[in-house]
C-alpha positions as CSV (number, residue, x, y, z in Angstrom):
1,M,24.5,-40.6,-17.2
2,G,26.3,-37.7,-15.7
3,F,25.6,-34.1,-15.3
4,G,27.5,-32.6,-18.2
5,K,28.6,-29.1,-19.1
6,M,25.8,-28.6,-21.6
7,D,23.3,-29.4,-18.9
8,L,24.8,-26.8,-16.6
9,V,24.8,-24.2,-19.5
10,F,21.1,-25.0,-20.1
11,L,20.2,-24.7,-16.4
12,L,22.0,-21.4,-16.1
13,G,20.4,-20.1,-19.3
14,T,17.0,-21.1,-18.1
15,I,17.5,-19.3,-14.8
16,L,18.8,-16.2,-16.6
17,V,15.7,-16.1,-18.9
18,M,13.4,-16.5,-15.9
19,Y,15.1,-13.6,-14.2
20,F,14.6,-11.3,-17.2
21,L,11.0,-12.5,-17.9
22,F,9.6,-12.6,-14.3
23,F,11.7,-11.1,-11.6
24,L,13.1,-8.0,-13.2
25,P,9.7,-6.6,-14.4
26,Q,8.2,-7.3,-11.0
27,R,11.0,-5.5,-9.3
28,K,10.6,-2.4,-11.5
29,K,6.8,-2.4,-10.8
30,Q,7.4,-2.6,-7.0
31,Q,9.9,0.3,-7.2
32,A,7.4,2.4,-9.1
33,L,4.7,1.6,-6.5
34,T,7.0,2.5,-3.6
35,K,7.9,5.8,-5.3
36,M,4.2,6.6,-5.9
37,L,3.4,5.9,-2.3
38,A,6.3,8.0,-1.0
39,G,5.0,10.9,-3.2
40,L,1.4,10.9,-1.9
41,K,0.3,14.4,-0.8
42,R,-2.8,16.1,0.4
43,G,-5.3,16.7,-2.5
44,D,-4.3,13.8,-4.6
45,Q,-7.1,11.7,-6.1
46,V,-6.3,8.0,-5.5
47,A,-7.8,4.5,-6.0
48,T,-7.6,1.7,-3.4
49,T,-7.3,-2.0,-3.8
50,S,-11.0,-2.3,-3.1
51,G,-11.9,0.1,-6.0
52,M,-12.8,3.0,-3.8
53,R,-11.7,6.5,-5.1
54,G,-11.2,9.4,-2.9
55,E,-9.1,12.5,-2.1
56,V,-6.1,12.3,0.2
57,V,-6.7,14.4,3.3
58,A,-3.8,13.3,5.5
59,V,-0.7,11.0,5.1
60,T,1.5,9.4,7.7
61,D,4.1,6.7,7.4
62,T,1.6,3.8,7.3
63,V,-1.9,5.4,7.1
64,V,-3.7,7.5,4.5
65,T,-6.9,9.3,5.3
66,L,-9.3,9.6,2.3
67,K,-12.2,11.9,1.9
68,F,-15.3,10.7,0.0
69,H,-18.7,12.3,-0.8
70,D,-20.4,14.2,2.0
71,N,-17.1,14.7,3.8
72,V,-16.9,11.0,4.8
73,R,-13.3,10.3,5.9
74,I,-11.8,6.8,6.2
75,D,-8.3,5.7,7.2
76,F,-6.6,3.2,4.9
77,D,-3.4,1.4,5.2
78,K,-0.9,3.0,2.8
79,A,-0.4,-0.3,1.0
80,A,-4.1,-0.2,0.0
81,I,-3.4,2.7,-2.4
82,V,-2.8,1.3,-5.9
83,Q,-3.0,4.3,-8.1
84,V,-2.9,8.1,-8.2
85,I,-5.7,9.3,-10.6
86,A,-4.6,12.0,-12.9
87,A,-6.8,15.1,-12.9
88,E,-8.9,15.3,-16.0
89,T,-7.9,18.0,-18.4
90,P,-10.7,20.2,-19.8
91,A,-11.6,19.5,-23.4
92,A,-10.3,22.0,-26.0
93,S,-12.9,24.2,-27.6
């Protein structure tokens, strides 16, 4: 039993399908997260990996300072920010 051309085609096809199903979407998600972190600015409402929500007070290359209720400020690693929360729009009357 040798390794034939059809086996090689099947193997390459499987690798190609895996790339499009697993690696490409993950890469796009990582690029979107990197873009979101680069665009963080003072006043943004964000959520962290631990589920805490706060307002960005200061941003450096690796640290984000968030303000919570009663003016409590906590420094987070920038990688802990997972989402910028959109401001709620007032309901139409």
